[in-house]
C-alpha positions in Angstrom: 57.7 9.2 90.7 57.5 5.6 91.9 59.6 3.6 89.5 57.1 0.8 89.7 54.5 3.1 88.2 56.4 4.4 85.2 58.2 2.9 82.3 59.8 4.9 79.5 60.9 2.8 76.5 62.8 4.2 73.5 62.0 1.9 70.7 64.2 2.3 67.6 62.7 1.7 64.2 64.6 -1.6 64.0 63.6 -2.9 67.4 60.1 -4.3 68.0 60.8 -5.8 71.4 59.6 -3.9 74.5 60.7 -4.0 78.1 58.5 -6.1 80.4 56.0 -3.9 82.3 55.7 -3.9 86.0 53.2 -6.5 87.4 51.1 -4.0 89.3 50.6 -1.6 86.3 46.8 -1.6 85.9 46.7 0.6 82.8 49.5 0.7 80.2 49.5 3.7 77.9 51.9 4.0 75.0 52.8 7.5 74.0 53.9 7.1 70.4 55.7 10.1 69.0 56.7 11.0 65.4 60.4 10.5 66.1 62.7 10.0 69.0 65.2 12.7 69.9 62.8 15.6 69.3 62.7 18.1 72.2 59.0 18.8 71.7 58.2 15.1 72.2 60.6 14.7 75.1 58.8 17.6 76.8 55.5 15.9 76.1 56.8 12.7 77.7 57.5 14.6 80.9 53.8 15.7 81.0 52.7 12.1 80.3 54.8 11.0 83.3 53.2 13.7 85.5 49.7 12.5 84.5 50.7 8.9 85.3 51.9 9.9 88.7 48.6 11.7 89.5 46.5 8.8 88.2 48.7 6.4 90.1 47.6 3.2 88.3 49.1 4.2 84.9 52.4 3.1 83.4 53.8 5.0 80.4 55.6 3.5 77.4 57.3 6.4 75.6 58.2 5.2 72.1 58.7 6.3 68.5 60.7 5.6 65.4 64.2 6.9 64.8 63.0 8.8 61.7 59.6 10.4 61.0 57.9 7.7 58.9 54.6 6.0 59.0 56.3 2.7 58.4 58.3 3.1 61.6 55.2 3.9 63.6 53.3 0.9 62.1 56.1 -1.4 63.3 55.9 0.0 66.8 52.1 -0.2 66.9 52.2 -3.8 65.9 54.6 -4.5 68.8 52.3 -2.7 71.2 49.3 -4.7 70.0 51.3 -7.9 70.6 51.8 -6.7 74.2 48.1 -5.9 74.5 48.7 -2.5 76.0 45.5 -0.7 77.3 45.8 2.5 75.2 47.8 4.1 72.4 48.2 7.9 72.2 49.9 8.7 68.9 51.2 11.8 67.1 50.9 10.6 63.6 53.4 10.8 60.7 50.6 10.1 58.2 46.9 10.5 58.9 45.8 7.6 56.6 48.6 5.1 56.4 48.2 4.3 60.2 44.5 3.7 60.0 44.6 -0.1 59.3 47.0 -0.9 62.1 45.2 1.3 64.6 41.9 -0.2 63.6 43.5 -3.6 64.4 44.4 -2.2 67.8 40.9 -1.0 68.5 39.5 -4.4 67.4 41.7 -5.9 70.1 40.1 -3.6 72.7 42.9 -1.1 72.9 41.8 2.5 73.3 43.3 4.8 70.6 43.6 8.5 70.5 45.7 10.8 68.3 47.2 14.0 69.6 49.3 16.8 68.1 49.2 15.3 64.5 46.0 13.5 63.9 44.9 10.2 62.5 41.9 10.0 60.2 38.7 9.6 62.3 38.3 5.9 61.4 41.6 5.2 62.9 41.1 6.6 66.4 38.4 7.4 69.0 39.3 11.0 69.5 41.9 13.6 68.5 43.5 16.3 70.7 44.7 19.3 68.8 47.3 21.4 70.7 45.3 24.5 69.7 42.6 25.6 67.3 43.7 25.0 63.8 42.5 28.4 62.4 44.2 30.2 65.3 47.5 28.5 64.8 47.4 29.3 61.0 46.8 32.9 61.7 49.4 33.0 64.5 52.2 31.7 62.3 51.5 34.3 59.6 51.0 37.1 62.1 54.4 36.3 63.7 56.0 37.2 60.3 53.6 40.0 59.3 54.1 41.9 62.6 57.7 42.5 61.7 57.1 43.3 58.0 55.0 46.5 58.1 55.6 46.9 54.3 54.9 43.3 53.5 57.2 41.1 51.5 58.1 37.6 50.4 57.8 34.8 53.0 58.2 31.0 52.8 57.1 28.1 54.9 59.4 25.3 56.0 57.2 22.5 57.2 57.7 19.0 58.5 56.6 16.1 56.3 54.2 16.6 53.4 51.8 14.1 55.0 51.8 15.6 58.5 48.1 16.3 59.1 48.6 19.1 61.7 51.2 21.0 59.6 49.1 20.8 56.5 46.0 22.0 58.3 47.9 25.0 59.8 49.4 25.9 56.5 46.0 25.8 54.8 44.5 28.0 57.5 47.4 30.5 57.0 46.8 30.5 53.3 43.1 31.2 53.8 43.6 34.3 55.8 46.4 35.9 53.8 44.3 37.7 51.2 41.9 39.4 53.6 44.1 40.1 56.7 47.7 40.2 55.3 47.4 41.2 51.6 51.0 42.5 51.5 52.5 39.2 52.6 53.5 37.1 49.6 53.8 33.4 50.3 56.3 32.3 47.7 56.8 28.6 48.6 56.2 25.8 51.0 58.9 23.2 51.4 59.3 20.1 53.6 62.2 19.2 55.9 60.6 16.0 57.3 61.4 17.0 60.8 65.0 16.1 60.1 67.6 18.8 61.0 69.9 18.0 58.0 67.1 18.1 55.4 65.5 21.1 57.0 68.8 22.9 56.8 69.2 22.1 53.2 65.6 23.2 52.5 66.2 26.5 54.3 69.3 27.1 52.2 67.4 26.3 49.1 64.7 28.9 49.9 67.3 31.6 50.4 69.0 30.7 47.1 65.7 30.6 45.2 64.1 33.7 46.5 66.6 36.6 46.9 63.9 39.0 48.2 62.9 36.6 51.0 62.1 38.5 54.2 60.9 35.7 56.5 61.0 31.9 56.9 58.0 30.5 58.8 58.6 27.0 60.3 55.6 25.5 62.2 57.9 22.7 63.4 60.3 22.8 66.3 63.0 21.0 64.2 62.6 23.2 61.1 62.6 26.5 63.0 65.9 25.8 64.7 67.5 24.7 61.4 66.3 27.8 59.6 67.5 30.1 62.3 70.9 28.5 62.3 71.1 28.9 58.6 70.3 32.6 58.8 72.8 33.0 61.6 75.6 31.1 59.7 75.0 32.9 56.5 75.2 36.3 58.1 71.6 37.2 57.3 70.4 38.4 60.7 68.3 41.5 60.2 67.6 40.5 56.6 65.5 37.4 57.0 63.4 36.8 60.1 62.8 33.2 61.2 59.6 32.5 63.1 57.1 29.8 63.7 56.6 27.2 66.4 59.5 26.6 68.7 60.5 25.2 72.1 61.8 28.2 74.2 64.7 26.1 75.6 65.9 25.2 72.1 65.3 28.6 70.5 66.4 31.1 73.0 69.8 31.6 71.4 68.1 32.8 68.2 65.9 35.4 69.9 69.0 36.5 71.7 71.1 36.9 68.5 68.3 38.5 66.5 67.8 35.8 64.0 64.2 35.7 65.2 61.9 38.4 66.6 59.3 36.1 68.1 57.9 32.5 68.0 55.0 30.8 69.5 54.0 27.4 70.9 51.6 25.7 73.3 53.0 23.9 76.3 54.1 20.4 75.1 54.3 19.3 78.7 50.6 20.0 79.1 49.9 18.3 75.7 51.5 15.0 76.8 49.8 15.3 80.2 46.4 15.9 78.6 46.8 13.0 76.1 47.4 10.6 78.9 44.3 11.7 80.8 42.2 11.2 77.7 43.7 7.8 76.8 43.2 6.7 80.4 39.6 7.8 80.4 38.8 5.8 77.2 40.7 2.8 78.5 38.5 2.9 81.6 35.3 3.0 79.5 34.6 6.7 78.8 32.7 7.1 75.5 34.2 9.5 72.9 31.2 11.0 71.0 30.4 14.5 69.7 29.4 16.8 72.5 31.1 14.7 75.2 33.1 16.7 77.8 36.2 15.0 79.1 38.7 16.0 81.9 42.3 16.7 81.1 43.3 17.0 84.7 44.8 20.3 85.9 44.7 21.6 82.3 40.9 21.7 82.4 38.5 19.9 80.2 37.6 19.5 76.5 34.4 19.1 74.5 34.5 17.0 71.4 33.3 18.4 68.1 31.5 16.5 65.3 34.8 14.8 64.3 35.5 13.8 67.9 38.3 16.4 68.0 39.0 19.2 70.5 41.6 21.8 71.1 43.7 22.1 74.3 44.8 25.8 74.4 45.8 28.8 72.4 49.4 29.3 71.3 51.6 31.6 73.4 54.1 34.1 72.0 57.8 34.1 73.1 60.0 37.0 72.4 62.9 38.9 74.1 60.7 39.9 76.9 59.9 36.4 78.2 61.9 33.7 76.5 64.5 33.5 79.2 61.9 32.7 81.8 60.2 30.0 79.7 63.4 28.5 78.4 64.0 27.3 82.0 60.7 25.4 81.9 60.7 23.6 78.5 
């Protein structure tokens, strides 16, 4: 990619200053992630750069706090407003806390979308779900149930308690349990805040608290790795199955060693790519309204629902038959 058309800036929580943008960048889009150093978001940034290269006139600012907090994202958004960027595409750490600062951005003429983890409707113009919420909820339960023919105790290790996407998926999973998986007993939901150390501690706590635990479901790429490592280190492979949403490249070792039978995920590269296409369309004057159909480039198109939300694609399962192939991609 032409270096004059891209800019990736890692903004730490304590740093509000941004690198100056190239003079010929017509549309500056900030991809704001939950936290830096997360493989899922690094992959999304690759997709964002691909979209910028195709669109040619777009420059990407890749940024996020060093820990998954709303306060860190608010500081970064204020810095982006001061720079008068053209669009902000954010995966939110809190759906409500970010609304005032994002409203401020929109009042300044900055296009705002959320993607992955949503912002309340009043704080954005549209939201791009990675997949259909109900389907993700069913998928994460099915990943555990498929390997528990007799049922049993399972627990969920989520990201933060305020992560809108995680909470929606968990609620959807809980809704289908009685009718589709009556033998699966959800004993607890705990939160690792997308921090590997805290997620590790929470996984250990689940194992200590529930001696009959058969599976840990982590719908977060950080939590699922932490839980699988705990099961591996504690010699519990074959006793507790770890599953959820995982990056193949980060998780292959745990499919290989048997700590997990299968996981799922959408393509984060496509997600970042699609978010940039949508942010660019709004920055160029497209209207986000219920029923509107918008292009997401090579990924296809979306049609907005009554909440100006849409889903990109269905989750894809990774297991021993295919994870090696996909681990080479993302």
